N, C-alpha and C positions, 0 to 999 in steps of 0.2 A: 089251075093246072093240078092234076092229081099227083099225090105223093104217097105211093103204096107203102114205102118204108115208114114214113111219118105216121101214116094211119095205123100201122101195126104197132109201132112204139106207143102211140096214144092209147090203143086198146089195152096194152099191157099196163100202162099207167092207170087207166080207168078201171079195168076189170081184173087185172092181175095176170092176164094171159092173152095170147093171140095164136091163131092157127094159120100157118102159111101153106096153102094148098099148091100143089105142083112145084114144090120147092126144089126138088131134085128128080132126075129121070127114074122111071120105074125100072129101067134096065140096071141102074146102079143099085136100087133097092134089092133086086133079085141077086145081083152079084155079091152084095154084102151078106145077104141071108145065106147064100150057099157057102160062103167062106166061114160064117159063124158056125154052120153045121160041122164043117171040118175042124174048126178050133175046139168045139165042144167034144168031138170024138178024140182028138189028139191029146187034149188036156185033161180028159176024164172028168168033165164038169158035171157036178151033181147039185141038187138043190141044197139050200141051207136048212137048218133045223129050228128056225124061228119065224114068227108071224110077220116080222118086218120085211125081211128079205124074201120070204115066201118058201113054203115047203114043197111047192110044185113050180118054182120059178128058177130058171137057169141064168146065171150071170157070168160073163167073161169080162174081167177087169183089165185095165192098162192096155187097151186096144191100140193106142198110139205106138206101142212097141211092136206091133204086128205088121208094119210096113206101110207102103204108100197108099194102099186102098183105104186105110183108115186115116192117114195123115192129111188127106184132103178135106176131111169133114170140118175141122175147126174154122177154116177160112172160107167156107162155102159162101158164094157171093150173094145168095138170096137170104141168108140167115145171119151172117156176122154183122152186117149193118144194123139189123134190128137189135141184136144183142148189144152192140156198141151204143145204140140210141137209148137203150134202157140203162146201161152202165155208163161207160166212157170209152173212147178209143184207147186201144192198148190194154184192154182187159186181159186177165190171166186165165189160162185153162186150168181147171181143177181136175177133171177126169173125163175119160171117154170109155164107156162100158156098154155091154149089151144087156137087155132085160127081156127074157123070153118067158112069157106067162103061158104055162102049159095047161091042158084041159084039167079041170077039177080044182084049180087054184081058187082060194078064197080072197076076198078083198083085203088089200093092205090097209092097216090103220091110217087114218088121216093125220097128216103131219105137215110141217113147213120145213124147208131145207136150210133155213138160217137159224134154227131153234137154238143152236149152241153159241150163237154170237150174243154176248152179254150187253145188248143195247136195248133201251126202252122202245117199245113199238107203239105206233108205226114209225118207221124210219126209211130213209132213202134206200133204194135197192143196192145191196152189197153182193148179191148173188143173182144170177140169171141163168136158168137152166133150159134145156130143150130136149124134146123126145122126137126122134126121127122114126117115122112109120115105115118099116120094111115089109109089113103086111097091112092090110086094111085094119083099122082100129074101130071096133064096134062095142056097144054097151055089153053085148053078150060075150065077147071074147076077151074082155079085160081092159078096154080103153081107160086111160087115166081119168079118175074122178076128181072134179074140181069144185071148190066153193068160191064162186065168183065174188070179187070184192073183198075177200077175207085178208088180202095183203094190207088192207087199211085198218085191220083190227088192232086193238091195243094189247093183244096177248097172242100166244100160240095156242093151238087146239089142245084139248085134253086127250092124252093118248088112250086109244081104245074106245073113245066115245063115238057114237053114231052121229053123223051130220047129214043134212040135206046136200046132195051133190048133183052135178050134171056130168055126163060122160063126154070126154073130148073125142068124139067120133071123127075120123078123118081117113081118106083113102091113102094107100101106100104111095110114097113119094111126097107126103106132107110132113110138116114139122110143127110141133107144139112148142111155143116159147112161153115161159112164165117167170114172174117175179119170185125171188127166193123166199118171200114171206107168205106166198099164197098157200092156203090149206089145200092139200091134194093127197092122192094115194092111188096106187094101181088098183084096177078093178078085178072082179071075179071072172074067171073063164068058165062059162057053162057050155061051151061048144066042144067039138072034137078036134079043133085045130089050134095050133100054136099062134100066139100073138107075139110078133117079133119087133123089137125096137132098139134103137141106140139112144143112150142117155149121154148128152154132151153138156157138161157142167162148166160154167165160167164163174 
């Protein structure tokens, strides 16, 4: 008997990541994207001035404070069981934010999300993060770049060094889930369209 959740958890354990296609309705993706447009206008969101957050990337933080539209994300039924399978039931939410990679953005330096945790690597997952595609993610528009299997490395990546990566391409309505030790980074956007995603961190 098939076990889709178990297969996804096994993929994260083996490769460091998994993509859940058709994880949430495209109508919700469109609703979230439209509301993010509103928040960016009302909050006067502008890019940061560093290469990690991106000089052509827009971010809205603390989205859980923005109402029920966002508060449904952490417990979404197709995603939370996968995260709990990687971590444990009762895992804690770290943050929910938007990451909008605009045209002309360059690739983010490769990094791991648990780099500040002072434990020898590799170690069991202490962090499990997810990226919710509110638009299609393609290599050209900045899909997250991954180094498969790097969550099993005995160190973190050297900041600013180039690594061989693969793009996490996925249609809108999909969710990328990854182990906190996986080496990854946002991609460059060489298109004329914005790549819009939500980052849900546990």
